[in-house]
C-alpha positions as CSV (number, residue, x, y, z in Angstrom):
1,M,42.4,30.2,105.3
2,A,43.4,26.9,106.4
3,H,47.5,26.2,105.6
4,T,49.1,23.2,105.7
5,T,52.7,23.1,105.7
6,K,55.3,20.8,103.5
7,E,58.6,20.0,104.9
8,I,61.1,19.9,101.8
9,P,63.4,17.3,101.9
10,R,67.0,18.2,102.6
11,E,68.0,16.5,99.0
12,Q,65.8,19.1,97.7
13,W,66.4,22.1,99.3
14,A,69.2,23.1,96.4
15,K,66.6,22.9,93.8
16,Y,63.7,23.5,95.7
17,L,65.4,27.4,96.6
18,A,66.2,28.4,92.8
19,D,62.3,27.5,91.6
20,I,61.4,29.8,94.3
21,S,63.5,32.7,92.6
22,K,62.7,32.4,89.4
23,R,59.8,32.2,90.6
24,V,59.5,35.4,93.0
25,R,62.4,37.4,91.8
26,N,61.3,40.7,91.8
27,E,58.2,40.4,94.4
28,R,57.9,41.2,97.5
29,V,58.7,39.8,100.8
30,R,59.0,40.4,104.5
31,V,62.1,38.3,106.5
32,E,61.6,38.0,109.8
33,S,63.8,36.2,112.3
34,I,63.0,34.1,115.3
35,T,66.5,33.9,117.6
36,M,66.5,31.8,121.2
37,E,67.7,34.6,121.7
38,S,64.3,37.2,121.7
39,I,62.2,33.9,122.9
40,S,63.5,34.0,126.0
41,L,63.7,38.1,126.4
42,D,60.5,38.2,124.7
43,T,61.1,40.0,122.8
44,G,59.2,38.9,119.4
45,D,60.4,38.4,116.3
46,Q,62.9,40.8,114.1
47,E,62.3,41.8,111.4
48,I,65.0,42.0,108.5
49,A,63.1,43.1,106.0
50,R,59.7,44.6,104.8
51,S,58.0,44.5,101.8
52,L,61.2,44.5,100.1
53,P,62.0,42.7,96.4
54,L,63.0,39.2,96.2
55,V,66.7,39.1,94.6
56,E,67.4,35.9,95.3
57,I,67.5,32.6,97.9
58,S,70.2,30.0,97.4
59,L,72.1,27.3,99.0
60,E,75.4,27.6,99.1
61,Q,76.7,24.5,97.7
62,K,80.6,25.1,97.7
63,G,83.8,26.3,100.2
64,S,83.3,26.5,103.9
65,D,79.9,28.4,103.9
66,S,78.5,25.3,102.1
67,G,75.1,24.0,103.7
68,A,73.8,27.9,104.0
69,V,71.2,29.1,102.6
70,Q,71.0,32.6,101.5
71,I,68.4,35.2,101.3
72,V,69.1,38.6,99.4
73,A,66.4,41.1,99.0
74,G,66.5,44.8,98.0
75,H,66.4,46.9,95.1
76,D,69.4,49.0,93.2
77,D,71.9,50.2,96.6
78,D,69.7,49.1,98.8
79,V,70.2,45.7,99.3
80,I,70.1,42.9,102.6
81,T,71.7,39.8,102.4
82,H,71.1,37.2,105.4
83,R,72.8,33.9,105.5
84,V,71.3,31.0,107.6
85,L,74.5,29.2,108.3
86,E,73.7,25.8,109.6
87,P,70.1,25.3,108.2
88,E,67.7,21.8,110.0
89,R,64.8,22.0,108.2
90,I,63.1,23.8,105.3
91,S,59.3,23.8,105.7
92,A,56.5,25.6,103.2
93,E,53.4,27.1,104.4
94,L,50.9,26.7,101.5
95,D,47.1,27.9,101.3
96,A,45.1,24.9,102.0
97,D,42.8,25.5,99.1
98,S,45.3,26.5,96.3
99,A,48.1,25.8,97.4
100,A,50.1,29.2,96.5
101,L,53.8,29.5,98.7
102,E,52.4,31.9,101.7
103,C,55.5,31.4,104.0
104,L,59.0,29.9,103.5
105,E,60.0,28.6,107.3
106,I,64.0,28.0,107.0
107,A,64.9,26.5,110.8
108,E,68.4,26.9,112.1
109,R,70.6,24.9,114.7
110,G,69.8,26.3,117.8
111,G,66.7,26.7,117.7
112,G,65.7,29.5,115.8
113,K,64.3,29.6,112.3
114,L,63.7,32.8,109.8
115,L,60.0,33.3,107.6
116,I,60.0,34.9,104.7
117,F,56.8,36.0,103.7
118,F,55.1,36.7,100.3
119,E,53.1,39.4,99.8
120,R,51.4,37.6,96.8
121,A,50.8,34.5,97.9
122,L,52.4,32.1,94.9
123,D,51.7,28.9,93.1
124,V,54.4,26.8,93.5
125,E,52.5,23.3,92.3
126,G,55.0,20.4,91.4
127,P,56.9,17.4,92.8
128,S,59.5,19.5,95.0
129,V,56.1,20.7,97.0
130,R,53.6,18.8,96.9
131,A,53.2,15.1,98.8
């Protein structure tokens, strides 16, 4: 299966993440973190969440954490929250044929990245994703 990658312009992050959250609420995701330390130690990706329902992906727009991206996944009393405090780039990996979202990559200052894999590819056709 062929893929294409689309970088999301910074000024569209908040709307794009809100749209994703609305469309995929309760869809299952896998969240992985790749840090510079894990790359240099060759320990691989660090899994944060596996097959948990997505609650929200959002961009903090106020306060001291302004600009941070927050990912919340889980259900009831088993919720995982992860924050990317200094995101530099957000890109979407799309199926080349259907344009369905398969993975969201959030690159962090310092070289690490957070990967959010969607168990069911998402149809996110629209101006915030398509070129």
